[in-house]
C-alpha positions in Angstrom: -82.2 170.7 87.0 -79.7 171.5 89.4 -78.2 173.8 86.5 -80.9 175.1 85.0 -82.3 176.5 88.1 -80.2 179.6 88.8 -80.5 180.2 84.7 -84.2 180.2 85.5 -84.2 182.5 88.8 -81.9 185.2 86.0 -84.4 184.6 83.2 -87.0 185.5 85.4 -85.6 188.6 86.7 -85.5 189.7 83.5 -88.7 188.7 82.4 -90.0 190.8 84.7 -88.0 192.9 85.9 -88.1 193.4 88.6 -90.7 196.6 89.6 -91.6 197.2 93.6 -93.3 200.4 94.3 -91.6 203.4 95.9 -90.1 202.4 99.0 -92.1 206.4 100.4 -95.2 204.4 99.0 -95.6 201.7 101.4 -96.3 204.3 104.0 -99.4 203.7 102.7 -100.5 200.4 103.0 -102.9 200.0 105.5 -101.1 203.0 107.1 -98.2 200.2 107.9 -94.1 201.8 107.5 -92.8 199.3 106.5 -89.5 198.5 107.5 -87.2 199.5 105.3 -89.5 203.3 105.8 -89.0 203.8 109.3 -84.3 202.8 108.7 -84.2 204.5 105.4 -86.3 207.7 107.0 -84.3 207.8 110.5 -80.9 207.7 108.0 -82.7 210.1 106.6 -82.3 208.9 102.8 -85.7 208.4 102.2 -85.3 210.7 99.2 -82.9 207.7 97.9 -84.4 204.7 98.0 -84.8 204.0 94.6 -81.1 203.6 93.9 -80.5 202.3 97.0 -82.9 199.5 96.1 -80.9 199.3 92.7 -77.6 198.7 94.2 -79.2 196.3 95.8 -80.9 194.5 93.3 -77.2 194.6 91.4 -75.2 193.3 94.0 -78.0 191.0 94.1 -78.0 189.5 90.1 -74.3 189.9 90.6 -74.4 186.6 93.0 -76.7 185.0 91.2 -74.5 185.2 87.8 -71.0 184.7 89.3 -73.1 181.1 91.0 -73.6 180.0 87.7 -70.7 180.8 86.1 -69.2 179.9 89.5 -71.7 175.9 89.0 -70.6 175.5 85.0 -67.1 176.1 85.5 -66.3 173.8 88.2 -69.5 170.7 86.7 -66.7 168.7 85.1 -63.8 169.3 87.5 -63.6 166.4 89.5 -62.6 165.7 93.1 -59.6 165.3 95.1 -59.9 163.4 98.2 -59.3 165.6 100.4 -62.7 167.3 98.9 -64.9 164.6 99.2 -66.6 164.9 102.9 -65.6 162.0 104.9 
């Protein structure tokens, strides 16, 4: 179960596409301005919201992929006495 869960998460990213509305459309949600809308608006980066979102998504995917790789590659290794918490 512990080894299959990260794979399910990665598979879910691919199946759903993880698409979100542009951050500029957050302002239309009940008149409330989202935190990202405020932050990117103040920084003058609101017109680049999709690119920033894509970079953040790719970074998250890379972390998940690396974690799965490390988990699979270290699954058969035995721990030494110094690595076992007491």
